[in-house]
N, C-alpha and C positions, 0 to 999 in steps of 0.2 A: 523360530523366535516367537512367533505369534502364540503358538501352543504353550510355550513356557510362561509367557506373560499371563495367559488366561489362567494357568494353574496357580501362579503367584497371587493373582487377584482373588482367587477362591480360597486358597489355603492360608496365605499370609497377607491379607489386604493392607494391614497396618504398615508393612514395609514399603509398599507401593505409595501409600499416602505420605509417608515420611520422606521418601525420595522426591516426590513431587514438591513437597513443601520446601525442602532444602534447596532444590534446584531453583525454585521461584525466589527464595531469599537471596541466593548467590547471584542470580541474574539481575535482580533489582539493585543490589549493591553495585554490580558491574556497570550498569547504565546510569547510575546516579552518584558514583564515587567522586569525592569523598562524601559519605552520608552518615548522619547521626542515627543512633538506635531509635529514638522516638519518631523521627520522620519515617524511618524504615517501617516501623510498626504501623504507622498511620497509612502508609502507601499500600501495605499488604493486608490491612484490616485484621491484624493479629495483636494479641495481648503482648505487652512489653515483657512479661515474664517468659512467655514462649520464645519471643525473639531473643531474649538474653541467653536462654539455654542453647538455642541453635547457633548463636554467634560464638559462644564458647566452644562448641563442637567444631565449627568451621575454622576457628582460629587454631585449635589444637591440631587440626589436620593440615595447617599451613595453607589454607585456601583463601583466607583473608588476613589483612593486617589492620591494626587499629592505631591511629595517630591522633593528634590534637584536632585536626580538621574533621576527622571521622573515619569510617571504615572504607577500605578499598580492596579489590581482588588482586591476589598475587598471580604471578605467571602460572603457577601450578593450578590455581583456581580457574584461570582462563582456559587452560587445557582441559580441565574437567568439564567446564561448561560446554565446550565445543564437542567433546566426546559423548556427552549425555544427550545432545540434541536429538539424534535419531532414536535413541532409546525412549526418551520422553514422548516422542512422536508416536511410537508404537504403543506405549503404555496407555496413552490417552485415547487410542483408537482413531487417531487423526487420519491415518492412511485409508481406513474404511470410509470415513466421512468424506474424504476427498473424492473417492471413487463414486460414492452415492450422489454427491452434488454435481460432479461432472456429468454423470448419466442423466440425472433428473433435469438439470438446466441445459443439457445438450451443449456442453462447452468443450473446448480443445484440451484444457487442463485446469486443475485446481490445486492450489498450494495453501495449506493451513498452518499457521504458527500458534503455539500454545498461548493461552492467556486472553485478557480482555483489555483492549486499547483504552476503553473508557475508564478503567480503574488502575492500569499499570502503565506508567510512562515508557518503560522499556519495550513494550509490545510494538509501539510505533517504529522503533529502531529495528526490531526483529522483522517487521513487515518489509521495511526498506532493504534489509540484508537478504531476505528470502527472494525478493524481486530482483535484486542485483545479481544474485547467484543464478537465477533462472535466465536472465538476459545474457549473462556471461557464457552460459552453455549453448546459446543459440546464435549469438552474434558472429558474423563472419566478414571477411574482406569485402569491401565495396558496398556494404549495407548502408541504408539511410534509416536513421532512428528519429522518429518524431516524439516529442515529449511535451506534456502540458505543465502548467505551474501547480503550486500548492504545497502545503507543508508535508503531506504524505509522500509526494513525488520527490521532494527535497531529501527525504530520508533515503530514498533509493539512490540518488546521486551521491549523497554523503557516504554511503556504505559500499559504493561501487569500487571494485579493485582496479588497480592500474593494469592495463592490458597493452603493453608496448609492442606485442607481436602481431597485432591486427593492423591491416593497412587500408587506407583510403575510406574510412568510415566518415559519413557526414551526419551531424546531429542538428536538427532544426526544431524550432518551437512549433507545436502542432497548430496553434491558433494565435492570432494577434490579441493584444489586450495588455495594457500596462496597469498593474494594481499598485496599491500603496506600499507593499513590502517588496523591495527590490530583490531581496535574497530568495524569495519564493516565486519570482516571475519565471515564465517559461524561457525567456531569452537568457536569463542568468544561468538557469539550470542546464540549458543546452550547451552553453560555453564551458561550464564546469565538467559536464559529462564528456564532451569532446576531448578535453585534456586527458581524461583518464583512459580513453580508448585510442589515444594516439591519432585522433582524427581532426576533422575540420568542423566548423559550425557556421551557421548563418543566423541572422537575427531578423525579427519581424517587428519593427517599431510602429505599431498601429494601435491607436486607442480602442478600448472596448466601447460597445453601445453606440456605434456610428451609424449614420443613415445609409440606405442602399445606394443613394446617389454618390456619396463619398466613397463607398466601397467600389462602385463601378469605375470611378475616376482613378482610385489608387491601383486597382488591379491592372490598369493599362500601363502603369510604370514598369519598365523592363526589369529592373532589379527586384521589384516586389513579385512580378509574375514568375520570375525564375525560382524564387523561394517557395511560392505556392505550388509550383510544379514539383519541386523536391518533396514537399510535404505530402502531396497526393501520391507520390511514387515510393513512399516509405515502405520498408520491409517490416519494421517493428514500430509499434506505437505503445507508449507508456503513459497511462493517465490515471487520475484520481476520480472518485465518485463522490458526489455531495447530495445532501438533502435539498430538494428543489427550492423551498422557501428560503433556507439559510444561504444558499448560493446566490439567489437573486438579490437578497439583501446585501451580501458582500460586494456584489457588482454594482450596487447603487441603482438598481432597477426601481422605478417609481412604484409607490404603493398600489396604485390602481392596476398596474401591469401585474404585480405580484398577486393581487386578488383575482385577476383574470386567470393566471396560471393555476391557482388553487381550484378555481371553478372548473377548469379543464381537467382536473384530477392529477396534476403534476406531483410526483413524489420524489423523483430522482433527477440528477443532472450530471451529464458527462460530455466533454468536448463541446460545450455550448448548446447541447440539445436537452430539452426537458421531456421526461418520459412519465407516462401514467403507469398504473399497476399492471396493465396488460402489455407492457413493453412497447407501447406506441408513442411515437414522437408527437407531442402536442404543441410544441413551440421550439423555435430555433433562434438563438441570439445572433444578431447580425454582426459578424466580424469576419476578417479574412482568415483563411486556414482550412483545416480539415472539416468535412461535414459527414453526415450519416451515410451518404452514398459512397464516399471515399473509403470509409471504414471497411466496407465489405470486400474491398480489393486488397487490403493489407494482409500479409501472411500471418502475422501474429500480433494481436493487440492485448496488452496486459493491463488489467484494471487492478488497482491497489486500494483497498478500503477495508476497514474493520469496525467492530463495535455494534452492539444490538441496535443502537439508534439509527444506523445506516442500512439495516437489513432490507427494508422496503425499497430504498433507493438502489441498492446493489441488485436485487432481483429484477427490478424494473429495467435497469440499463443494460444488463449483460445476458439475460435469458435468450436461448436459441441462437447463440453466437458460435458458429462452428470454428471460427478462428480465434475465439476469445479465451483468455487465461485469467482466472481470478486468483488473486493473492489476498487472503483475508485471515482473520484471527479466529480462535476457537469459539469465542462467545457468539460471533456473527454466524459461524458455520452451524452451530447448534440451533440457533434461531431460524436459520434458513431451512434446515431439515425439518424442524417443527412445523413451520408454515407449509412446507411442501407436503408433509404427511397429513396435515389438516385439510389441505385442498383436495387430496386424493380421497 
């Protein structure tokens, strides 16, 4: 297949470009349906005339339908989208990119989805779906799954299929901390994921940014101690990656502490730890739950993050992680390879 694709790119590159464009249009409609033509053109950064032509083609092929609220994808269109996934993956050379990043960053596995999450809303959902599929293939009876909060991890849970044939799975929040948005909190996501895997869940109702004295007191509580033990014995960890400064601001960290983090060279944040460009932990947010030492004992930890803006954070937090899996988008993957080539 790879050889055929190479020949196509050389002899008829316009066909490959057209296929990619139509796939992108169809996928964007699917994730935003019903959607109007003008909004679609803006999201894809394409001229309205081009979009009008492609929409006419997709409608003629019965891949989309047009109604008063806007365009939506037909069942035939959904089947085409699913069937094209692996083909688009090969056309874009994403398999080769996955292998290179896996080798250069010394990871367990890498999964790349087409597109740019900073420009296409549907890419976030694709990241969630790709992560959900990865977990679906490795999860087994009696596993403990630890999960962090955040909008990207929420996409993983939302796209997770129901798995009624798995038994005795326990889902727990990886760390304590109650944010403003209940729907993206780790406790909420743990409960939702547990329902989909026919399992049980436990919650960790602990505020973020508490003092060491309070943590020492709380950890002596039997029910909290049991949850922490479950978290530390997890088989699978699913977490998001953030830019250090933005994550500190979201958590309400005082400005003077943020300034100190930046002075220490913090660029990325994951599971409460702040990392510099050399993948060194420069600060740890005090809260109950998983820490950097616990991570090393977990069989598989899956980081989900995309976009060029997060590349430094991604590389800082996941490098040299033999049990680490990275699920990212095409734009971030290209930038990662560019930076790795420059460093070499």
